[in-house]
Backbone bond lengths (Angstrom), bond angles and torsions (degrees), N, CA, C in turn:
res aa  C-N    CA-C-N  psi(-1)  N-CA   C-N-CA  omega(-1)  CA-C   N-CA-C  phi
1 X - - - 1.444 - - 1.538 108.11 -
2 X 1.316 116.09 133.44 1.459 120.16 179.82 1.527 110.52 -76.45
3 X 1.331 114.99 164.55 1.468 120.31 178.57 1.525 110.45 -59.78
4 X 1.340 117.17 -40.98 1.471 121.00 179.86 1.526 110.91 -62.98
5 X 1.326 117.12 -41.10 1.470 120.59 178.71 1.527 110.96 -65.77
6 X 1.321 116.25 -39.21 1.457 120.74 178.70 1.520 110.74 -62.15
7 X 1.338 115.95 -46.81 1.467 120.67 179.33 1.524 110.08 -62.38
8 X 1.326 116.75 -42.51 1.464 121.06 179.22 1.525 110.52 -61.09
9 X 1.321 117.84 -43.60 1.468 121.45 178.98 1.525 111.51 -62.16
10 X 1.327 117.13 -41.47 1.467 120.60 179.12 1.527 109.95 -65.42
11 X 1.334 116.43 -45.39 1.470 119.86 -179.76 1.526 111.37 -63.19
12 X 1.321 116.84 -42.68 1.472 120.08 178.30 1.524 110.87 -62.93
13 X 1.317 115.81 -41.76 1.463 119.44 -178.77 1.525 110.93 -63.59
14 X 1.316 117.30 -38.77 1.460 120.55 -176.58 1.526 113.68 -89.77
15 X 1.328 117.02 -4.59 1.465 120.73 -179.51 1.524 111.99 -70.56
16 X 1.309 117.37 -29.62 1.459 121.55 -179.06 1.526 109.86 -80.74
17 X 1.340 117.99 124.97 1.470 119.95 -176.96 1.531 114.25 -61.67
18 X 1.329 116.84 -36.95 1.471 119.55 178.89 1.519 110.10 -67.16
19 X 1.323 115.72 -42.77 1.463 119.93 -179.84 1.528 110.23 -65.25
20 X 1.318 116.43 -38.75 1.463 120.34 176.68 1.525 110.56 -61.35
21 X 1.326 116.52 -41.25 1.466 120.74 178.61 1.528 110.55 -64.51
22 X 1.320 117.30 -41.10 1.468 121.25 177.05 1.529 109.51 -61.84
23 X 1.326 115.46 -45.61 1.471 119.81 179.46 1.525 110.95 -60.64
24 X 1.321 117.37 -42.66 1.462 120.77 179.25 1.526 111.51 -63.11
25 X 1.331 116.74 -38.63 1.473 119.72 176.49 1.525 110.61 -62.81
26 X 1.328 115.95 -40.11 1.460 119.87 179.95 1.527 110.13 -66.95
27 X 1.320 116.54 -43.65 1.466 121.27 179.84 1.526 110.64 -60.30
28 X 1.322 116.76 -37.86 1.469 120.98 -177.78 1.521 113.31 -83.75
29 X 1.324 117.31 1.21 1.467 122.14 177.07 1.521 108.10 -117.75
30 X 1.309 115.43 149.11 1.461 117.51 174.86 1.529 108.63 -65.83
31 X 1.321 115.35 -51.30 1.469 123.52 173.31 1.517 107.00 -148.05
32 X 1.331 115.47 151.28 1.460 118.92 -178.72 1.530 108.74 -150.00
33 X 1.326 115.80 146.73 1.467 121.27 -179.97 1.528 110.28 -96.51
34 X 1.324 115.23 166.01 1.465 121.34 176.22 1.524 109.93 -60.36
35 X 1.315 116.27 -39.73 1.466 120.76 -179.88 1.522 110.14 -60.32
36 X 1.331 117.36 -45.97 1.462 120.79 179.29 1.528 111.64 -64.86
37 X 1.328 116.55 -39.32 1.470 120.19 178.09 1.525 110.83 -65.33
38 X 1.322 116.88 -39.72 1.468 121.43 -179.29 1.519 110.43 -67.96
39 X 1.327 116.63 -43.36 1.459 122.12 -178.37 1.532 111.88 -56.56
40 X 1.289 117.42 -36.12 1.463 121.45 -174.51 1.528 113.20 -93.00
41 X 1.337 116.92 11.33 1.470 118.58 -178.62 1.521 110.17 -135.27
42 X 1.315 114.65 173.04 1.468 119.93 177.17 1.525 110.25 -100.60
43 X 1.310 116.44 21.80 1.462 123.13 -176.91 1.526 109.16 -108.91
44 X 1.316 116.53 146.96 1.469 120.56 -179.60 1.524 111.30 -70.14
45 X 1.307 115.48 161.68 1.458 120.04 178.28 1.519 111.05 -62.40
46 X 1.328 117.33 -37.37 1.464 120.80 177.56 1.519 112.18 -62.13
47 X 1.339 115.91 -41.04 1.465 120.26 178.26 1.525 110.81 -66.58
48 X 1.329 116.62 -42.29 1.469 120.41 177.45 1.525 109.71 -59.20
49 X 1.328 116.40 -42.98 1.468 120.43 179.31 1.523 111.42 -61.01
50 X 1.334 116.99 -39.76 1.468 120.54 177.71 1.523 111.12 -65.94
51 X 1.314 116.55 -40.97 1.471 119.90 177.72 1.528 110.17 -63.65
52 X 1.321 116.54 -41.18 1.463 120.24 178.31 1.522 111.24 -63.45
53 X 1.319 116.53 -37.45 1.465 120.87 177.94 1.528 110.17 -60.66
54 X 1.332 116.82 -43.99 1.466 120.83 178.82 1.528 111.51 -66.01
55 X 1.326 116.58 -42.08 1.461 120.32 178.85 1.529 111.18 -64.74
56 X 1.317 115.99 -38.09 1.461 120.75 178.67 1.531 110.30 -67.68
57 X 1.324 116.89 -43.83 1.471 121.60 179.02 1.527 110.78 -60.72
58 X 1.332 116.77 -35.61 1.461 121.49 179.92 1.531 112.10 -78.77
59 X 1.334 116.98 -5.64 1.458 120.58 179.11 1.515 113.83 80.29
60 X 1.335 116.01 19.70 1.463 119.99 -177.43 1.521 113.35 -91.74
61 X 1.333 117.46 -23.77 1.461 121.04 178.06 1.528 109.52 -134.71
62 X 1.305 114.13 157.08 1.470 120.83 172.92 1.517 107.37 -126.76
63 X 1.325 115.24 157.73 1.462 119.45 -178.31 1.515 110.34 -119.78
64 X 1.333 113.94 153.16 1.451 121.54 177.49 1.521 107.89 -135.78
65 X 1.346 116.27 104.78 1.461 118.26 178.28 1.526 111.13 -73.56
66 X 1.322 114.56 140.87 1.461 120.74 175.96 1.517 107.29 -146.98
67 X 1.304 116.00 104.57 1.460 120.44 -176.59 1.525 110.44 62.15
68 X 1.319 116.25 -126.29 1.467 120.92 -179.35 1.525 112.45 -86.08
69 X 1.316 117.32 -7.50 1.460 121.37 -177.81 1.518 111.53 -102.91
70 X 1.309 114.18 151.52 1.465 121.08 170.96 1.525 105.91 -121.45
71 X 1.312 115.37 124.91 1.455 121.64 -179.58 1.522 108.77 -100.42
72 X 1.318 115.41 136.01 1.463 121.54 179.67 1.514 109.21 -113.74
73 X 1.324 114.98 143.09 1.460 120.97 173.55 1.527 108.22 -144.20
74 X 1.319 114.90 158.61 1.460 120.57 -179.24 1.523 109.46 -67.36
75 X 1.302 114.63 140.63 1.460 121.71 175.96 1.533 106.80 -85.58
76 X 1.325 118.42 116.73 1.465 120.46 -173.90 1.526 114.95 -54.63
77 X 1.307 117.91 -36.64 1.465 120.69 -176.90 1.529 112.97 -92.56
78 X 1.324 117.24 4.08 1.462 120.72 -173.42 1.514 115.34 -60.37
79 X 1.315 117.11 -38.50 1.469 121.03 -178.27 1.527 113.29 -89.47
80 X 1.320 116.94 -5.22 1.466 120.34 -175.89 1.528 113.96 -57.32
81 X 1.346 119.70 -45.27 1.476 118.30 178.86 1.532 112.72 -60.10
82 X 1.322 116.43 -39.19 1.464 120.65 179.07 1.527 110.34 -68.87
83 X 1.317 117.22 -42.40 1.468 120.67 178.72 1.525 110.92 -62.87
84 X 1.327 116.68 -40.96 1.464 120.42 177.70 1.527 111.03 -62.46
85 X 1.320 115.62 -44.09 1.464 120.69 179.97 1.529 110.39 -63.13
86 X 1.330 116.26 -43.31 1.459 120.34 -179.38 1.530 111.70 -68.52
87 X 1.317 117.63 -32.35 1.464 119.76 -179.37 1.519 110.62 -63.60
88 X 1.313 117.57 -32.57 1.467 121.69 175.68 1.523 109.74 -58.39
89 X 1.320 116.95 -43.73 1.460 121.44 -179.41 1.524 111.58 -77.66
90 X 1.302 117.14 -23.51 1.462 120.40 175.36 1.522 110.59 -62.47
91 X 1.324 116.89 -41.18 1.460 121.44 176.77 1.525 109.14 -61.57
92 X 1.317 116.66 -44.99 1.462 122.31 178.73 1.523 110.95 -55.26
93 X 1.336 116.96 -50.40 1.454 120.65 -176.95 1.518 112.47 -70.69
94 X 1.319 118.12 -36.92 1.466 120.05 177.63 1.522 110.61 -60.23
95 X 1.339 116.13 -42.06 1.467 119.92 177.74 1.522 110.63 -63.20
96 X 1.326 117.32 -41.64 1.467 120.72 -179.70 1.522 111.63 -66.01
97 X 1.323 117.28 -39.79 1.460 120.36 178.56 1.529 110.96 -67.05
98 X 1.317 116.57 -37.32 1.459 120.09 176.65 1.526 109.78 -62.68
99 X 1.353 115.91 -44.76 1.472 120.02 177.95 1.524 110.85 -62.15
100 X 1.325 117.07 -41.79 1.463 121.42 179.95 1.529 110.41 -64.89
101 X 1.310 116.40 -43.35 1.463 120.70 178.77 1.530 110.36 -58.86
102 X 1.328 115.98 -44.46 1.457 120.68 179.12 1.515 111.05 -64.37
103 X 1.321 118.06 -43.35 1.455 122.26 178.83 1.522 110.94 -61.16
104 X 1.325 117.79 -43.08 1.454 121.38 179.38 1.531 111.68 -64.32
105 X 1.318 116.04 -37.28 1.467 119.53 177.21 1.522 110.32 -65.43
106 X 1.319 117.12 -39.18 1.458 120.83 179.12 1.526 111.81 -68.68
107 X 1.331 116.98 -33.61 1.459 121.09 -178.91 1.525 111.51 -75.24
108 X 1.306 117.69 -32.79 1.459 122.43 -176.21 1.527 109.23 -127.96
109 X 1.335 116.43 82.58 1.479 119.49 -174.98 1.463 113.65 -67.89
């Protein structure tokens, strides 16, 4: 998978508000099961499972089966491609803000 495809998968996975909420619950838990995720939401277990599938495909979560349960936790490196991509644009905006700050100082001495 190319870097662009990886970033696209992460963005698509996090674009859905319900999926983002599921991801945030996972991030704030050491490990969590589908049952626990379902209990705390207004979404069906089947829907939670589909959201987890998308998050897993995007590399944002990993699973650990144990008996009849599957435990999910955040994948530490999952957001790294997106953060790297955004940092490129952070440099762009910092330069623009510096230019704007200078222009404003010149306009209003």
